[in-house]
C-alpha positions as CSV (number, residue, x, y, z in Angstrom):
1,X,6.9,14.8,-7.5
2,X,5.2,11.8,-5.2
3,X,3.0,8.5,-6.5
4,X,0.3,7.9,-4.5
5,X,-1.6,4.8,-5.0
6,X,-5.4,5.0,-4.7
7,X,-8.1,2.5,-4.3
8,X,-11.4,3.3,-5.9
9,X,-14.7,1.4,-4.3
10,X,-18.1,1.6,-5.6
11,X,-19.6,3.1,-1.9
12,X,-23.0,1.0,-1.1
13,X,-25.1,4.5,-0.9
14,X,-23.7,5.1,-5.1
15,X,-20.6,7.2,-6.4
16,X,-17.1,5.9,-4.9
17,X,-14.7,5.5,-2.0
18,X,-10.9,7.0,-2.8
19,X,-7.8,5.1,-0.8
20,X,-4.3,5.9,-0.1
21,X,-3.4,2.8,1.3
22,X,0.1,4.8,1.9
23,X,-1.4,7.1,4.1
24,X,-3.1,5.6,7.3
25,X,-6.4,6.8,6.9
26,X,-6.7,9.0,4.0
27,X,-9.8,8.4,2.4
28,X,-12.6,10.1,0.5
29,X,-15.4,10.1,-1.6
30,X,-16.9,11.5,-4.8
31,X,-20.0,10.6,-6.7
32,X,-18.1,10.1,-9.8
33,X,-15.0,8.2,-10.1
34,X,-13.7,10.7,-11.9
35,X,-14.9,12.8,-8.6
36,X,-13.1,10.5,-6.0
37,X,-9.6,10.8,-7.9
38,X,-9.7,15.0,-7.4
39,X,-10.7,14.4,-4.0
40,X,-8.0,11.9,-2.9
41,X,-5.2,14.4,-5.0
42,X,-6.6,17.0,-2.2
43,X,-6.4,14.9,0.8
44,X,-3.1,13.6,-0.5
45,X,-1.9,17.5,-0.1
46,X,-4.0,17.8,3.2
47,X,-2.7,14.9,4.8
48,X,1.1,16.2,3.6
49,X,0.5,19.5,4.8
50,X,-0.1,18.5,8.4
51,X,2.0,16.3,8.4
52,X,4.6,19.1,7.5
53,X,2.9,21.5,9.9
54,X,3.5,19.7,13.1
55,X,7.1,18.3,12.1
56,X,6.5,14.8,11.0
57,X,7.8,13.5,7.7
58,X,5.6,11.8,5.6
59,X,5.6,7.5,5.6
60,X,8.5,6.2,3.7
61,X,7.0,4.3,0.4
62,X,10.2,2.5,-0.4
63,X,7.2,-0.5,-0.5
64,X,5.7,0.1,-4.3
65,X,2.3,-1.5,-4.8
66,X,2.1,-4.1,-6.7
67,X,0.6,-5.8,-9.9
68,X,-0.1,-9.3,-10.2
69,X,-2.5,-10.5,-13.5
70,X,-4.4,-14.0,-12.7
71,X,-6.6,-15.5,-15.8
72,X,-9.9,-16.1,-15.0
73,X,-9.5,-19.5,-16.7
74,X,-7.3,-20.8,-13.9
75,X,-9.7,-20.4,-11.5
């Protein structure tokens, strides 16, 4: 099993855009956050299946996403 970070952003026209930074060009959308995440999961599966079909390797995931907390009071 592989784990992928998904970034959710509100879409200008409504709904949410889901981006998968580790998979270049892997972007989808949904009307709700839950739908966007489900669509992202499907997009990730399709992306990896396409790589496998074409004999390509999945991208190297050695650089995991790191989250940094910033205290808003210091801004």
